[in-house]
N, C-alpha and C positions, 0 to 999 in steps of 0.2 A: 286218563283220560278211559279208561274200559263202561264207566259209567256213561262217559258222552257217545262214544259210540253207539253206546244200547237204546241211546234215549231217543222215542220214535217218533217223527216229524207229527208237527200240527196240525191238525186234521182237518181241514177243507171242507166250506160253508155246506158242499152238498155229499156230506157222506157225517154231516151229526143227522143223527135224529132226533134231537130238540132245540131251541135255539138259543141262541146265546148270550147268556147273560146279561142282563145291563149293569151300565154301574150305578148309584145314586143319584147323581147328577144330570144325566139322563132318565132318570124317572121321577125330579121333580121340577126340572128347569122350565116347563109351561107352569106350573102348579105357581110357581114363584112371580113367574110371569104374568101369570091371571092375579095372582094377590096384588104385586107391587098395579095391576090398573085398578087392580080395583078400590086401592088405595089412593089413589090419587083423583078420580072419580071422587071419590068421598070428600077429600081436600079441595076438591071445584067447590064439589056442592055448601061447603060451608063457609068458603071464602065467599061464595056470592050472596050466600043469608049468614048475617053472622047473630042472629038469635035462634039458627036451630043448635040444638044438639047433637054433639058424634054420631051416641045410639037412630037419635031420628034421621040421621045422613044416613050414616049406614041402613037402616032400614030402607027410606025412598032412595035412594041408588040400587038395592037387593031387586026392587019393587020397579025401577023401570029401567035397570036394562037384565035385562031377564037373559039377554039373548052370552050374557057373559057367564052368567052359571049353565047356560045352554054348550057353552066351548068347556068351559069343564067338566061337567057330564059325560062329555065324547073323551075330554082327554082319560079319565075315569074305566071307562068302555076301554080304551085302547091300550091303557099301562095294565087290564084287567086279560083282554087279552093274549100281551104281550109274557107274561106270571101264565097262563095258561100254554103260550107255545113252549115256555121253559119250564114247564114242569111234564109237562102228557105228550108222548111222540106223534097218540097217534091222531093228534086235537094240532100237531105242527107238520103232518106228512099231510093233511087234507088244505093246510091252505098253501104247499109248498106246490101243491098237484096246480091249487084255482090261482094262484100266481103265474105258474109255468101259462097256462090256458091262455092269461091276461099276457102275458108278457108275446106269446107268438101270435095276436090276433092284433098289438101293438106295429110286431116287424115289421106285417108286413107294411107297412106303410114305409118311408123312404124316411132313411134320416135328417134329406135336409129339411123333408113333413114334420117329422120329429118333433125339432127345434124348434123349426119356426114356432107349434103348436107349445110347446115348454112356454115358449116368451108370451104369446100372450097369453097362456092362466099365470104367468108369474107379474106381469102388468096388470091384468084384474085385481089378482091378487090385493095387488102394489093400492090400487086406488079403491078396492076396499075399505081397509084398515084405515088408507087419508079420507074417507066419506065419513069414517065410525069416529075418526079419533076428534076433525071437524065439525059434527057434529055436536059430540059434548061440550067441544066449546063453546059456538054463537046459538047453544041450545035449539037447536033443527033439527030433521028427518035428516038422515046421513045422507040421502038422497037429493034434498037442499041443502042442504052443509056441502055437497060437492062443488056447486055453482056460486057459492061464496069464497071459495080458493083461490079463486085472481086474485081480488079484495084482500085477503089477507096475505097474498105476497107483494099488491102493492105497498100495502100495509106498514111488512118488516121494510122493503127495497132499502131507505137511506141507510139502516142498520150493517144490510149486507152490502150495500154500494160500498159503503166504509170498510168492511173487513174485507172484498174481493180488493179495493182500491193498496190495502194494506199488502197484501202478498202480491200483488201485480204489480207497485212499485220495485219491491225485493228481488223478483222473478227477475221483472222489465232490466235493474242493474244490472246484474250479473251474466244474462242474454245480452247487453251495451258490450259488455269490458269483453265477452267468448267473440262477440262480432266485426266490432272494431281491429283483435290480433285477429282472425282469421281475413282479413283484406291483405292486398298485396301478394305478393309474386305473378300473379297470373295475367297476364295481356292478351285482348283477342284482338283481332286484326281481321276485318271485314272483308270479302273478295277488292272490289277494288281498293283497298290498300298495298294487295301482297304485287310487284311485281312480275318477283321473279319464276320461271318458268327452268322447265329440261334444261333448255340452249343453254341456258347459264350456268348448268354443269357440268366441267371436262371432269376426262379423265377417269369417267366411274360408271359409260358402258351398259358396263355386266350386269353392277348393281340399276340402273336406271331400269332395263329393257324390266326387271323382277319386279319393279316395284308400279311400269306399266299398267301391269295384271292388275293387282292392289287396285291401282285407281279402275282401272272399268269393270271389275264388281262394285265398285263402290258408287259407279255412276248408272248401273244396270243390273243391281245386284238378283236382278229374277232370272238371269238369264243362266244361276246356278241354285239357286232357288227355286226352282220349280223341276229341279231335275233330284233335290231333295239335299240339298247341301247345303254350306249357308257360305257366309261373305267373312271371310278372313279380320279379323279387327285389329290386329296385334300385331307390328311391325316392328323389328329390334336391328339399328342402327349399329353392329358396333366395331371399332377399330381406333390408329392411334390417329390421337388430338390431331384437329388439320387439314382433316383428310375428308371435312365438305357432307360432316354429319349432317347437319343444323342446316347447311347450304341445301341442299339434299330436300329436309323435313319440309320445308320452306319452301320449294318449290312444287311440290304434292299439292300444299292447297290452292298455289298460282293453278297450279296444270285444270285444276278440279271447276275454281272457283265457290269454291267454300268455305267460311271461316277458319282461320286460326288461329290456337290457342299457345301461347306458347307458358310453358310451368317453367318460371325459375329455379334449379339447381335447390336454391334453399329454402325453398317456398314451404315445404313442409318443415323445417323447425323452427319450432318455437320454446321457449323456458318454463310455457305449463302445460301440462301433458291434458292429451285431448284437444289444443286447441288444431295440431295435424290433422285430425281425424275430422274436425270441423271443417278445415280449408279440400280436404277431400271430400266431403257431400256437397262441399258448395259448388266445385267445381266441379263435380258430374250433375249437378242441377242445372248446370250453364249449358254442361254439353248438352245435353237433352234438347234443355231450350232451343237451341243454336239446331240442333241435325232435326227440329222439327219442323224451325222456318225457313230454313235453307235446303232440306232434304241432307245434309251430310257435315260434318264436321270435320278438322284433322287436329288432333289434342297432339303436342312435341311437347316431351318431358325429357331438357337434358337430365346431364349427366343423370342418369339412372338409378347408379350404388350409389349413388346419398340417400336414396331410400333405405338404404342399412340391408342387414341379410337376420336369418335365424340360424347361419351353420348356414356354410359352403360347401362340405359333404353330410349333410344333415341326418339323411337315411340311410345312404351307407349303396345307394342305388345308379346303377349308371347315371352322368348326365348329357346335356348338351356341352356342355360348354368342358368338359372333365379331361375325357377321354378320346376327341377325336379335334377339340378345338381349340383347345388351353396353349400357350405354346408352355416348352417345358419341360411338359410330363411326358409325351413319347416322342417327344423331340417335331423336330416342322420340315422331317424331310421327305415322311412317306406317309403322312397320316398313320403311322401304326398300330394306333387304336383300334382302325379299324374293323379289320384280321381280326379280332383278337373277341369270344364268348361276352354275353354282356356279365358274364361272372368276374370271370379277369379281366376284367375292362375295370369295375370295380373294385377288387380286389387290389389293380396298381392306382388307381384315385385314390383311395381312404386310405392306404400308404405314403403318399404321395401327399395330402394335406393332410389327413388328420394326425397323421405321425410326425408329417413332419412342420406343425405344428402350425398350418396356414387352415383349420377350422376356423373361421372368425364366427362373434355372437354379433348379434345389432340390432334392428328394426327401433324404434320410431315411436313409442309408448301406445302404438297399432294404430300409428297412421298408414307401414305394410300391409299390413293387416284387412285394415279399413278397404284401401284399394287395393286389396285381389278381389273384397265381396267385391263391389261396386267394377271390378272388372266381368267379372264372369259366378255375381252372385243371384238369389232365386228373381228373379222380375215381380216385383209383387208392384197390386193396379194402384195407378195416380190417380188425382184429383179429387177432389170435396166429392160433384156430388158423384164424378162416377164409384168413391169408396163409402160413402156415410148415406151419400139419398137414394142408392139403388139399390142396398143393403135393406135399406129402410123399408123401400118399397116390396121386398121376398126376393130384391131380382141380383142374379150373379153379377157382380163389377165384371165388364168386358177387360181383355188383356190388354197391359198397352204395348202400345209402337211396337215396330223394332226401331231403332235408333242408330241412325248412322254412323257411326263414331269409331272414327278411325284413331286407334292409336303406336304415336311413332314414340318411338321412346332413343336412347342417345346415349350410349357409352363406351370408354376407352379399360373399363375392367369389367369385361362380362362374365368371367369367373366371380363377381363379390357380389353376383345378382343372390336372390333367394330364388329355388327351385320354383315354389309356388306360383312364381309368377310365370319361369319360363314354361309353363307348361302349356300346350295347346288349347288353345279354347282364349286363354289370355293372351299369350304371345302365340301365333302361327305360325311368324313368319321371321326367318334370323337370317341378315345380310353383314357382312364384310368388306367393312369400307377400308379396304388397305390399300398404299400405300400404291401410288398410279405406276402403272407400264409409261415400257415407254412413252410408245405412241399417246396417250396419255399427259403425259406429260409435255410434246410436243404442244398435243391441241390444249394442253391450261393456257401453254407460255403465248403461243399462237390467241388464244381469246385477251390474256392482257395487256398483250402485248399490239395488241386490237383499239383497245382503250389510247395510249399512246403515241406520240410521233417516234418514230424511233429507222433507223437504217442499216437493223436486221435481216442478213437473207436466212432464203428455207432453208441452207445446210447448214450457217452460224446458228439457227434458230436448236434443227435436229443434235448441231456440238455439242448447246448449251443442254437440251435432255439427258445423252448422255454425260456430259460432266458433275447431271444433280441426281442421282441416282434413289436417293432415297427424300427427294421435297415432295411434297405436300402443296395441295392447292393454296397455303394461307402461307406456306414457306415461300410458295414462285410468286404469290401475287405485295410479299414483301420484296423479296429484288428486286425486283419491276418496280416496285416505290420506290429504292433506294437504290436504283440506278438512272431514275429520274432525276430526283435530285443530287449525284452526281454530275450530271449531264447542266444541271442547271446550276450548281455551285463552280462548273470553269463557262457559264455563260453561254449555253445550250439547249434549246428547246426538244431536242431530238435524242432520242437513246441511241448511243453508239456499241459499239463490242464491246469496248475499254472498260466501259460503263458500269456494264453486267458485269465483269471477270473484276472487278472491284468494290461490286454489291456483292457478291459471292464473297469474296474473301474477308471481307467483314462480316461478313454476317456468320463465316464459320470459325475466323478463327478472331475474333475481337477487334476493335483496336488494337495498334500496337502503341509500346509505351515510352517513345524516342527517346528511346535513351543509345548511347552509345560502348561499345562494346571496349574495350583496352587491346591494342591488337595482337599480344599473343590469344589472350580468351575469344576474340573472333575469329581467329581463326582456327583455334580446335574446338570448334564450335560449327565452321562451315564444316573441320571432318567428319566429325561425325555425326551431320547431313547427309555429306557428301557419300559418305562406306551406307545408310541405310538408301539411297536411294540411286546408288550405284547396282546395290544389291537385290533393290527391287525390281533397275530393268533388266536384269542378268536371267535371273529365275523365277519372279514374280508374272506368271502368263495371264492368269488371271483378273487383273488390279492396273489400272494407266494407272500412276500420278497424272497427280491431278496439280497439285504447285509443291512447290522446295519454297522454304525460306529461313533467315535467321531474323529475323526483326528479331528481339522479344516482345512478350504478347503477356497478358495477363498470369499466365501458370504453366510457359515453357518460354524456352531459349531459342527455339528454329523448332522447322516442325516440316514433315514431307507427308504430305497427307495422297490417297491416293483412294480410285474410284472404279466400281467393274469397269468394263465397255459393253458389257451385257449384262440386261437381266438375270438375273440364275437366283434357283431357289434350291442346288443341293453342293453340297462342298464337301473334297474328297483329299483325301490326306496327303496327298503330293500337294497339295495345295497350302494347309495347314501347319506341312512342313517349313512349305518356302517361305508363311508368316513368319515360321520364327527364328528364320533366318536372316527375314530382313532385321525383326527386332535385332539376333543375335550379333548382327554386324557393324554397331555401339562399337562392345563390346569387345568385337575381336579386332576394329576398325580403330580405336582408341589405344590397345595396346602394342598393336604392328607400328604407329606412327608417332607415337610418342617413349617406344624402346619398354612397355611390358607395362606401360607407367596408364592409370584412367581414371572417368570424373565422376563424380557420385551424379550424375546428370545420367550412366543406364541402370539407371533402380528403377524408375515406368516398365523399358521394354525387354527388363528381366524378367518385371512381376505378368508384364504381357506372354514373354515368349513360358517363363512356367503355366500360367493361368491357361493355354493352351497346350501344352503340353501334357498337362497332372486329364484332361479333358480327353487328348485321344489317349490318354491311357488309364481311364478308369472308369471312361464312358461311353466313349464310341466307337469300342474294339479297335482302334488305330496303334495300336500299343500289341508291348508283347503276350498280352493276356486277354482273355476274352470276356471275364466275370465285373460285371458292371461295379466297380468298390460303393454306389451309393448304395445300394443294394443289399453289399457287406456292413455294407457297415449298419445302413438300417435294421438287418435280419441279425448282425451281431458274430457275424460268420467270421469265423477266424481263419490267420491261411495256414497252410499243410505245415502242421507239425507246432499247434497254434500253443499258446499255454494257457495254461492251468482257470488263471482268472478272468472275468471282465476287462480289466485295466490289460490285462496281456495281450488278450487279443486282439484290441482295437489296436495298440500301440504299436504290436506285428504289423499288423494290417497297413497299418502310418508306414510306418521303415520301409516291408518290403513295396506301396508305390512310392517312395519319395527314390529308395534307389533305384528304380526302372526310369524315374520322370529322370532325375539328374545322368542320367547313361548315358537315356535321351537324345537333353540339353546339351551332354557335354561331346556328345556327335558328331552335334549339328554345328557348334560352336568351329570346333574341326575346322570339317567342312567350307564353312564360312570364310575362316581364316585364308583358305586356298584360293577357294572368288576372290579374295581381295587382291592375294597380292598377286593374281593373276591379273589385274583390273589398279593396278599402284596405279598408275598413268593418269586415267578415267576420274579416278577418287581427286587425286591432288589438282584436273583439271577442270572438277567439278567445284568444287572446293573456292576455287579462288574466281568461277563465276559467282557463284554465290558470293562471296568476298565483296565481290565489283559491283552487283547486283541488288545486292538482297533478297531482294524477292522473285522466281522464276515460276513460271506455267510448267507443266510438264512435257509441254511439246520443246520447250529453248533447252528443257535439264536433258533430256532425250537429244535434241540437237548435237548436247558441246559435248556426251556421252559418245558418241554414234561419231562426230567430228562433221556433221551436217549443214543446211542456213536453218533457225530456228525462224520463230513467229518474230520474237524479239533478240535477241543472242545469236550471235557467229557463232557458230561452235567450229567450223573448219580449220583455224588459228591454232587451236588446238593440239591439231597433229602435225607443228613444225617441231622438229628437235632443237629449235633454238629455243621458240616457247618455255618448249616440256623444260629445258636443262633452267630456263630462269624460277621456274613455278618449284620445282625441286631445292637447289637455289633455298629460297624462301621459306619453303616450311623449313630446312634443316636448320636455319639462322633464328626460323623461330623454333626446332626445337629444344634450340642451346638458350633464347627467350626462356622458352617454358621450366628450365632446368634450375634458370638462374634469378629468377623474376624481377624482369628487365624487360625494354622493347629491344625491338629485333633490329639486328642492324643491316638487314635487308629489304629494300619498302618493296609492296606487295607490285609484281610485275604490271605493267598499263602494256595493255595492245594498242597497235598504230593504229 
């Protein structure tokens, strides 16, 4: 190492006293070239005169080609000059000063002028050599032979044509294959083809108002460019499926009167590497032509996440969808990453995605990289005349025009998009197209109902929007269409309220399997669902019962479905506790009404209750501890008094968390039992109503529990003592039948 450390650096050319020594090849290469040229001329002379001897041919060429001897003399002088510069330092220094003077004179010219002069000199040298060679071939002077060059070219055309045809035939085969493979997946709609307008997009007014601004700049770009800005050219629409992202993009093209280019999600997926790149190049070539012709173009890339990515958190920096936008990273309550410093947000996102195993690779064999280049790459001059002819004439090519291309992308997985794709300059604006608000749902229902005949009042439409809290535009459209099918099936052409309710139930629950329970099992299922419903009605104020049913579906025996009466974006501990009480009501109720016995049907309820309790205790700060179980597990933080090894620490964390969850669930189970004991008559009354009607709306469920008149079911008779006693007798008979596996001795009471 010491020898290497003390080794001096290689001297710079400016520090040398003498010229660097030439290699043997550099000293002899031109002599070799001149020798080969001389003997070619001798061979040509012998071929023209067969009786001429070799020595006479050599003498003849030496006399007639004195210019070649002159070149040899010049090369000898050059080599002598190099040898002196390599041996004598004063001689080398003299020439260095001379060339420095010449170099300063040359650099007074611009780089562009020196480049053009060098090209002229090279072309003159080429023409000179060509004239010499042709003169030797045609036995003419070099100047005369130069005018015979076209004759030589045309005489060689047949052979050159065959060679070129063979070469181009092979090239054309490959070009044709890739050209055909790169077709498809891109549809162009011209302005007259698009009838969609912003008025056809309902429930997303807050997004449309922002998009109108983008279109304003697309129509009148000088409004921002004259002040030194630039027109935002990229929009990302992200949100759940069916919320109207595609419809919104189509309406942009309709509003602007520009062509609309739709890119299929699988357009860039190909079995051959490189075809995706060709498709991207072809797409943007088409976009540039359309933009020049129509003054702008809107391109829509659906399911943009299919393009792939190079890692969700590749650089570790804060990301536009990581810290504040991605659900589940910081929660969905108060935009949790907004108040953090960039470094803290980056660390949390890195732990969430990279350590959690969510960082994915991807890419489509250069397709994504080609797309990134087209979106914001170098804008090179285009056109044959602009690039070739102007440069040949010594003129600078003109800059390309400003193409008005609005790139709109849609995805429901924004976190899967590449960071480079989302940076400003490519995607300038990002809008979340979420579930419509209640007002948006009302407007959407009104829009689709206006296209069909119906008898729904404004109050019923408002109620319909209330009981479908997470309905998207696609869901609402499908519900109205299904309601129309129900109406036509019943011999009507106008939709009624009952049609809409049936359509909603069928879409949410699916068609019932049309099976009949045995009587004791029917009663058990009814009691199970009645316990859920009564508990929900008594303790859960943030949700309203939508429907209750004991008709068997594909994956359930019965169901009590609830909906939020208002659009609510935060959840509280008391609300989650009431959710757990509703889930535990089935276990508490079956044990209470069947003498400590319970069915396997409570498994799903217990899973829901345990999951909520786990999140409350370990994630949401709603339990007896504050620390996050997810962070403790990720960083292997042990519980107080933790074990010695990693496995012991993890085990203690899990055991401690499990104990706290079990204690919480046990306390809530006791509370659920107390509530059901206090509402025993209401549970049996609702169970009787479910056995009678099979499926009930939330309004009718509340009517039975409170003893009021419902829309279809009258709950007032259930307040009568006589009916309550008969229902109790029927339950006792069903309990005995349950123990003995037989039919109950008492029939289901009938309300007169």
